[in-house]
N, C-alpha and C positions, 0 to 999 in steps of 0.2 A: 542502499538500494537505489537503482537508477530508474526513474519514472519519466515517461513522455508527458510533458505539460501541454495542455490544449492551446493556450493562448500564444505561446512562443513556438510551438511545434518543434521543440527540442527536448532532449533528455536533461534531467536534473538529478543530481545524486543527493540522497538523504542518508543521514547516519541514524541508525536505530539501535538503541541500547536495550538489549533483551531483558535485563533485570529491572529496568526502571520505566521504560516506555510502554505505553498501551496503544491499542488501535486508535483511540481518540487522539493521542499525541501525534501519531503518524498522519492521520487525516488533517489535523490542524496544521502540521508542517506543510502539507500539500497546498492547503488553502492560503496559508501565509505567503507561500512562494508564488502562487499564480492566482491572482484575484478573479480570473475568469472561471475558476472552478466553483460551480454552484452546488454541486452534489458530488460527494465522494463516499462510497460505501464498500464494505468488504463482505463477500459471501463465501461460504465453503463451496466445494465442488458440487454439492447436492442442491445448492440454491438457498440454503439457510443463512440469514444475515448473522455476521459475527458481531457480538456485543462490543461496544466501544471500551468497555472495561477490561477486555481480554488483553493479557500481556503479549508483547511482541514475541517473547520466547515461545509462547504457546502457538501464536499465529504462524510462525515460521517452521513449525514441525510438520505441516502438511500443506498440500497444494490449496490455492484459493483463487478467487476472482476479485479483481479490483475494478470497481465501476467508478469512472470519473465522467461526470455529466452524462452523456448518452453512450459513451464508449466503454466496452468491457475488455479487460486485459486478464487473460489466464496467467497465473503465476505458479510456477513449480517451486516447491520448497528448495531453498538453496542448500548447498553443501556447507558444512560448518566452516566459518572463516572466509567465505567467498563473498564478493560484492555481487549482488544479483541485479541483472538488467531486465526490465519489463519491456517486452516488444509490443 
């Protein structure tokens, strides 16, 4: 998944392993890569927060919103096997 990082204002690609990674792992990868990320949260499209224990395989089955600091990025569920770029 390619995500725009706030401090560098550039995209960074992250590898998500659907069978072993969770939302918590993904958020930690974001924070490890960009120390300027103070808050990163994932919500479903209805605005309900997604638990950090949710598996990436479940997360990627439907659209969601990624909140990084004060910026919200809508994410459409990727097609199987594709790298997904968040705009």
